N, C-alpha and C positions, 0 to 999 in steps of 0.2 A: 450660467446664462440668465439674463434678466429680460427675456423677450416680452414679458407681459407688462413691462414698465411703460406707462402712458407717455412719458417724456422721450422714450427711445424711438425716434423716427430716424431710421438709418439712411445713409447715403449709399444707394445701391449701385455698385460699380460693374455689375454683371451684364453680359449680352446674352441673347437667346442661344447662340451657339455654345455657350458655356454648359448647357444642359448635356452636352455630349460626354461630360466627365462621369456621369452616373452610369453604373452598371444596370443590367436588366432587373435584378432583384430589387435594387434601390428605387428605380423608376416605378416599378409596379407597387412597391410599398408606399411611395409618396402619393401615387394616384388614389390609393385606397385608405389614406390617412384622413379620417373624418375631420380632424382638427384643422387640417390645411384647407379643406373645402376646395380642392383643385379638381375640376371636372375634365373629362375627356374632351368635351367641346371647347373649353377654355384653353387647354393645352394645345389641341390641334389648331385652333384659330391663331394662336400665337406663333405657330410655325409656318404660316403662310409666307411664301417668298424666301424661306430659309433653305439651307442646302439639302439636296437629296440625301446625302449621307446622314445628316442629323435626323431627318424625318424617318428614314429607314431604321436608324438606331433606336429611336423611341418606339416605333411601330413593333419592332422585334420584342419589346418588353410587354406588349399587350396580349390579352387573351384573344383567341380567334373571333369571339363575338364582338370585341371592342374594335378590332382592326378595320372592319368595313366602315363603321361610322367615322373612325379616325381618318381614313383615306379621303372620304368625301369632304370632311371639314377642313382638311389642310389645303383644299383647293377653293375655299370660299373667296369671294371678291371683297376685299376690305380696302377702305381708303387708308392712306398713310397714317392719318391721325387715329383711326380705329385700331390699326395694327400696333402702333406704338402704345396705345392705352392698354390693350389686352396683354402685350408683352410685359409692360410694367407690372400689371396685376400678377401675372404668373411669376415673374422674377422676384417680386416682393414676397410672395407666399413661400418661395423656395430660397429666400435669402440666407437663412441660417444653415440649411443643408449645403448650399453652394460655398458658404464660408468654410464649413467643416471639410468639404472635399477639395476645394481649390486653394484656400488660404487659411489652413489651420494655425499657421504661425500668428496670424492676426487674432484669431480666437484665443490662442495661448496667451498673448499679451493682455487681452481683456480679462481673462479669468485669473491670471497672475495678479492683476491689480485688485480684482474683486475678492478679497481674502475672506475665507469662511471664518465665522466666529470661532474662537479657540475652544469654547465650551462644547461645541458639537462633538468633536472627536474625543475630547477629554471624557465626556459622558458615555461615549460608545466604546471606550478602550476595553472594558471587561468583555464585550461582545466580539472584539476584534483581535485582541492579543492571543497569539499562538493559534489562530483560527484560519480556516480557508475562506476567502472572501471573493465575492463577485462584485466588480464595479461595472454595472450595466450602463451602456452609453458613456463610456469613460472619457471620450474626447481626448485631450492631450494629457490627462492624468491628474487633474486637481484632487479628486478623491482617492485615486490609486496611491499617490504619493503619501497622503495622510494616513491611509491604512497601513502602508509599509512603516511609516514613522511610528505608528502606535502598535507595532509589534505583530502584524499579521504574519502567519507562517507562510501563506501563499496568497497571491491576488491574481484572479483571472480578470484582466481588463478587456472588455468586449466593446467594440465600436464598429459602426458601419463604414467609417471613412478610413481607407488605407493610409491616407496622408496624415491624418490625426494620429493613428496608431504608430506611424513611423516616428513622429516627434516623441511620443511616449516611450517607444522602444529605446530611443537614444538616451532618455532621462534615466531609464532603469538598466542601462547596459553594463553598469559597473557595480562591484560589491559595495555595500551588502545587499543591494536590491536585485542584482543580476539573477540569482538563483531562486528568487521568491516571487517574481512577476512574470506572468504569461500573457502576451497580447494575442487576441483572437478577433478576426473580423466576423461581425454578426450584428443582430439587432434585437430589440425587445421581443418582437413577434416570433423569433426563431433563434433562441440562444444556443450557441454551439457547445453545450455542456450536457452531460448525462443527467438523468434523474438523481436528485439528492446528492449533488456534488459538493455544495458549499455549506458552510455553517451560517453564513450571513450574506445576504444580498443587499448591496448598497447602490444607490443611483443619485447623482447630484445634479439638480436643475435640469433634468432631462425627461422624467416620466410624465406622460400625459394620460389622463384617465382612459383606461382601456381594459376590458375584461380579458382579452387575449394576452396582453402584456403582463397583467397581474398573474394570470394562470401560469405563464412561463416562469416568472420569478418564484412562484410557489412550487413549480415542478422541480427546479434545480436546487432549491433550498432544502436542507435536511429537516425532517420533523424535529421540533424542539429548537429550530433555528429562528432567525429573525430577518425581516425585510425592513430596510430603512430608506426612506426617500427624503433626501436633503434638499432644502429650499424648494418645496413643492409649489405648484401654481396655486394661487388663492382660489381660483375658480374650481379647483379639484378638492378643496377641503371637505366639502360635504360628501362628495362621492367616496373619498377615502374613509371618512368616519363611518359611513354606512357599511363599509367592508372591514370594519374592525380595527382600523388604524387609530393610534393615539397621537396626539399633537403635542410637541415640545417646542417651546420658544424661549430664547435667552434675551435679556435686556441688552441694548446696544448704546453706545455713546452717541448722543445726538450730534456731536461735532466730529464724528468719525469720518475718515477719508479713504478713498480708493488710492492705493499706492502703486503707481505704474513704475516700470523699471527705469524710466528716464523721462525727461520733459518731452523729448521727441516722441517717445512711445505714447505718452498721455495725449499729446496733440493728435497723433495718428488715430488712436482708438476713439477719442471723443469726436473727432471730425467724421469718422466712419459710422460708429454705432449710435451716436447721439447728435447727429447732424442738425436736427431741428432745434436743439437746445443752444441757442446762440449765447445765452448767459453763461453756460458752461465753457464754451469756447473762448468767450471774452475773459473769463476768470483765468483761464490758463495763460493767455497772452499777458495778462496783467501780473500774475504771480510768478511766471517763468519757473515753476516748480513741477515735479512729477506727481504731486498730490492734488486731489480735488474732492471736496466734501460730497459724501453720499447724498445729502439733502439737496445739493444743487443738481445732481443727476436725477433726482426724483424718486429714489428708493433708499431703503436702509441696508446696512450690511447684512449679507446672508447669515441668518441666525436662528433658523428653525428647521425642524424635520418631523416627519410622520413615521411611525413604526408599528409593526404588528408581529406577533409571534406566529410561527408556522406549526 
């Protein structure tokens, strides 16, 4: 995922009723995710005039202390313009989570095109080969499949989205991956693994600076093991360095391209995830090809990671 890319102003297709797809645990986690900056007041206000079923669904995920405030705010009087503005703010903050839960097939198309630098897993092969690996926030399996390819004995693929895990399960359903990959629903804050379960914990383009999440990765990784965060957010570099992470980056081809599975896939993904980048859309129509330069999309090929020993 390249959500920190300044050129990536997405075309948000979601409606407020789509929030019904989240389970209680995920709703509670999203409300307390500091990086999203989603407040109870903002969420409740966005639900004005929405269905009773949706309001009750979200209220059920709240703590008793939060519910009283929530009930009052869902009955605020807002003009239609105010309501649409607040709903857009909420849906934009939850865009990526909604993609994972409702349309992981589109996310799969995007990440399939944004290929990881080949040197990343080549350099990690000694840590992965014949080892037990965690892929935290695995999504549809970009890192899981690479870990299997580089000889992992077993990979625990953990993600919060059942729909994303379903896609990944289909990818690893056949030999030689079938008996080496285990898909589990869970999240960084509460990994569904026992202490010291894995030799190496990997996460690709998903970790956000959080002491709780880091402690969970440390908990499930064996002493002497390693934590690897692939394609970390630039705003987290300093935070990670302060906690003992080392930074590794590989040189990239300035003319490198994102390779989508087809022209139709490229147009679909760019029109959704890079909707404000008209130059990229124009380029695709002109080229009529499934490739588009990373430079035109405003970022370089995923080519770095941070790591630390446990």
